[in-house]
C-alpha positions as CSV (number, residue, x, y, z in Angstrom):
1,M,-1.1,0.3,0.1
2,R,-0.9,-3.3,-1.4
3,V,2.3,-4.6,-3.0
4,L,3.2,-7.9,-4.5
5,V,7.0,-9.0,-4.3
6,L,8.1,-11.6,-6.8
7,E,11.4,-13.0,-5.6
8,D,12.8,-16.6,-5.8
9,D,15.3,-16.2,-3.0
10,Q,13.1,-17.2,-0.1
11,Q,15.2,-15.6,2.6
12,L,15.5,-12.4,0.6
13,C,11.7,-12.5,-0.2
14,R,10.8,-12.9,3.5
15,E,13.2,-10.0,4.5
16,V,11.6,-7.7,1.9
17,T,8.1,-8.8,2.8
18,E,8.6,-8.3,6.5
19,G,10.2,-5.0,5.9
20,L,7.4,-3.6,3.7
21,R,4.9,-4.9,6.3
22,S,6.7,-3.3,9.2
23,A,6.5,-0.1,7.1
24,G,2.6,-0.4,6.9
25,F,2.2,-2.0,3.5
26,A,0.0,-5.0,3.0
27,V,2.3,-7.5,1.0
28,D,1.8,-10.7,-1.0
29,H,4.6,-12.6,-2.3
30,A,5.3,-15.0,-5.2
31,H,8.4,-17.3,-6.1
32,H,7.4,-17.8,-9.7
33,I,6.2,-15.8,-12.6
34,A,3.2,-17.9,-13.1
35,D,1.9,-17.4,-9.5
36,A,2.6,-13.7,-9.7
37,D,0.8,-13.2,-13.0
38,F,-2.2,-15.0,-11.4
39,K,-2.2,-12.7,-8.3
40,I,-1.9,-9.5,-10.5
41,A,-5.0,-10.8,-12.5
42,I,-7.3,-11.1,-9.4
43,N,-5.9,-8.4,-7.1
44,R,-5.3,-4.7,-7.4
45,Y,-1.8,-3.6,-6.3
46,D,-0.4,-0.3,-5.8
47,C,3.2,-1.3,-6.6
48,L,5.0,-4.5,-8.0
49,V,8.6,-5.4,-6.7
50,I,9.9,-7.7,-9.5
51,D,13.1,-9.9,-9.7
52,R,14.6,-10.8,-13.2
53,G,16.2,-14.2,-12.8
54,L,13.3,-16.6,-11.9
55,P,13.0,-20.3,-12.2
56,D,10.3,-19.9,-14.8
57,G,11.8,-17.1,-16.8
58,D,12.7,-13.4,-16.6
59,G,10.6,-11.1,-14.5
60,L,10.9,-8.5,-17.2
61,D,8.7,-10.6,-19.6
62,L,6.0,-10.5,-16.8
63,V,6.1,-6.6,-16.7
64,A,5.9,-6.4,-20.6
65,G,3.0,-8.7,-20.6
66,A,1.1,-6.6,-17.8
67,R,1.8,-3.6,-19.8
68,R,0.4,-5.1,-23.0
69,A,-2.7,-6.2,-21.0
70,G,-3.2,-2.6,-19.8
71,H,-2.0,-2.8,-16.3
72,T,-0.7,0.7,-15.1
73,V,0.6,-0.5,-11.8
74,P,4.0,1.0,-10.9
75,V,7.0,-1.5,-11.2
76,L,10.3,-1.5,-9.2
77,M,12.8,-4.0,-10.6
78,L,14.9,-5.6,-7.9
79,T,17.7,-7.3,-9.4
80,G,21.3,-8.1,-9.4
81,R,21.6,-7.3,-13.1
82,D,23.2,-3.9,-12.7
83,G,24.7,-3.3,-16.3
84,L,23.5,-0.1,-18.1
85,H,21.9,-2.4,-20.9
86,D,19.8,-4.3,-18.3
87,R,18.6,-1.2,-16.6
88,L,17.6,0.3,-20.0
89,A,15.9,-2.9,-20.9
90,G,13.9,-2.7,-17.7
91,F,12.7,0.9,-18.4
92,E,11.9,0.0,-22.0
93,Q,9.7,-2.9,-21.1
94,G,7.6,-0.8,-18.7
95,A,9.5,-0.6,-15.4
96,D,9.2,2.6,-13.3
97,D,12.2,2.2,-11.1
98,Y,15.3,-0.1,-10.9
99,L,17.2,-1.0,-7.8
100,T,20.1,-3.3,-7.9
101,K,21.2,-5.9,-5.3
102,P,22.7,-5.6,-2.7
103,F,20.4,-2.7,-1.4
104,A,19.4,-1.0,1.8
105,L,16.1,-1.9,2.9
106,P,15.1,1.6,4.0
107,E,15.8,2.7,0.5
108,L,13.5,-0.1,-1.0
109,V,10.7,1.1,1.3
110,M,11.0,4.9,0.2
111,R,11.1,3.9,-3.4
112,V,8.1,1.8,-3.1
113,R,6.2,4.4,-1.1
114,A,7.1,6.9,-3.9
115,L,5.8,4.7,-6.6
116,C,2.5,4.1,-4.7
117,R,2.1,7.7,-4.2
118,R,2.9,8.5,-7.9
119,R,0.0,6.2,-8.9
120,E,-2.6,8.3,-6.8
121,Q,-1.3,11.7,-8.4
122,P,-2.0,14.3,-7.6
123,A,-1.4,13.4,-4.1
124,A,-1.5,15.6,-1.0
125,A,1.2,15.6,1.5
126,R,-1.4,15.6,4.2
127,I,-5.2,15.3,5.1
128,V,-6.7,17.7,7.5
129,L,-10.1,16.7,9.0
130,G,-11.1,19.5,11.5
131,D,-8.5,19.2,14.2
132,I,-7.0,16.0,12.9
133,D,-4.0,16.3,10.8
134,I,-2.8,13.2,8.8
135,D,0.9,13.6,7.7
136,L,1.2,11.2,4.8
137,M,4.9,11.7,4.4
138,R,5.9,11.2,7.8
139,R,3.2,8.7,8.6
140,R,2.1,10.8,11.6
141,V,-1.3,11.8,12.9
142,T,-2.1,14.5,15.5
143,R,-5.3,15.7,17.0
144,G,-5.6,19.1,18.4
145,G,-1.7,19.3,18.1
146,I,-1.2,16.0,20.3
147,L,0.7,13.3,18.5
148,L,-1.3,10.0,18.4
149,S,0.4,6.6,18.6
150,L,-1.0,4.5,15.7
151,T,0.1,1.1,14.4
152,P,1.0,0.9,10.7
153,K,-2.4,-0.9,10.1
154,E,-4.3,1.7,11.9
155,F,-2.6,4.4,9.9
156,A,-3.3,2.5,6.6
157,V,-7.1,2.2,7.4
158,L,-7.4,5.8,8.5
159,E,-5.5,7.0,5.4
160,L,-7.9,5.1,3.0
161,I,-10.9,6.3,4.8
162,A,-9.8,9.9,5.0
163,S,-8.8,9.9,1.4
164,R,-12.3,8.9,0.4
165,R,-13.9,11.6,2.7
166,G,-17.7,11.7,1.9
167,S,-17.8,8.2,0.3
168,V,-18.5,4.9,2.1
169,V,-15.5,2.5,2.2
170,S,-16.5,-1.2,2.5
171,R,-14.9,-3.7,4.7
172,T,-13.9,-5.5,1.3
173,D,-12.2,-2.3,0.1
174,L,-10.3,-2.1,3.3
175,I,-9.3,-5.8,3.2
176,E,-8.0,-5.5,-0.5
177,C,-6.2,-2.4,0.1
178,C,-4.7,-2.6,3.7
179,W,-4.3,-6.2,4.4
180,D,-2.7,-9.0,2.2
181,E,-3.4,-12.6,1.3
182,M,-2.6,-13.7,4.8
183,A,-5.8,-11.8,6.1
184,E,-9.0,-13.7,6.7
185,P,-11.8,-11.7,5.0
186,A,-14.6,-13.6,7.0
187,S,-13.0,-12.4,10.4
188,N,-13.9,-9.2,12.4
189,V,-10.4,-7.9,11.9
190,V,-11.4,-4.8,10.2
191,D,-13.9,-4.0,12.8
192,A,-11.4,-4.7,15.5
193,V,-8.9,-2.2,14.0
194,V,-11.5,0.4,13.3
195,A,-12.4,0.2,17.0
196,K,-9.0,0.8,18.3
197,L,-8.5,3.6,15.7
198,R,-11.7,5.3,17.2
199,R,-10.4,5.1,20.6
200,K,-7.1,6.5,19.7
201,L,-8.8,9.3,17.7
202,G,-11.0,10.2,20.7
203,E,-14.1,12.4,20.7
204,P,-16.0,13.5,18.9
205,C,-16.0,10.4,16.8
206,V,-15.1,11.0,13.1
207,I,-15.4,7.7,11.6
208,E,-19.1,6.6,11.2
209,T,-20.3,3.1,10.6
210,V,-22.8,2.8,7.8
211,R,-24.7,-0.4,8.6
212,G,-24.3,-3.2,6.0
213,S,-21.8,-1.0,3.8
214,G,-18.8,0.0,5.7
215,F,-17.2,3.2,7.2
216,L,-17.5,6.8,6.4
217,I,-16.1,10.1,7.1
218,S,-18.6,12.6,6.3
219,G,-18.4,16.4,5.6
220,E,-20.9,17.0,8.4
221,A,-18.6,15.2,11.0
222,V,-15.6,17.4,10.0
223,S,-17.6,20.5,10.2
224,G,-18.9,19.6,13.5
225,M,-15.4,19.1,14.6
226,A,-14.2,22.5,13.1
227,Q,-17.1,24.3,15.1
228,R,-16.0,22.8,18.3
């Protein structure tokens, strides 16, 4: 899941960005509305975290403009403006949630995760692939009842490929959804993560490589696991 954080306080922006990345999100950030507007135009985000008082205007204007342009991405307003009028204005202009400063980072993470899930509705609480159980809410994976130790990035890659079972997921799709603007698309970072993920998942292998296209979890692979 990829998130954009628009916050002009650089220290706070860094804390929010690092907190969300630690929770498994791919995170881009911006300090100005113009920069955020450009990134929204060229990237697909699962959630926006938007401050209001910014050097070049009110973040709420960005939200209103995005809604007029047809963007349906969920928006969490993160601001020190805690009056009832401010909160109502946020919802009226298209925000989906409103969290006031100061805030607890774990609460922000859970609110962002809930908004990302809402975009994918109807969302399952878990994905089962033969003897592999992916618990999306608790971010845990077991195989044959044994808990696997996956990094947040490995979990994100597995979640995306598993959610599109039967369809090829390209390396570009994985970069766009599971990494942020700090990733280098030309590198072999995706293949390295998939290789580690395969080793941790064990045999029989469930993630197939489709040469020149990407990765796939096929129905045949899952059926084969179930028969074993």
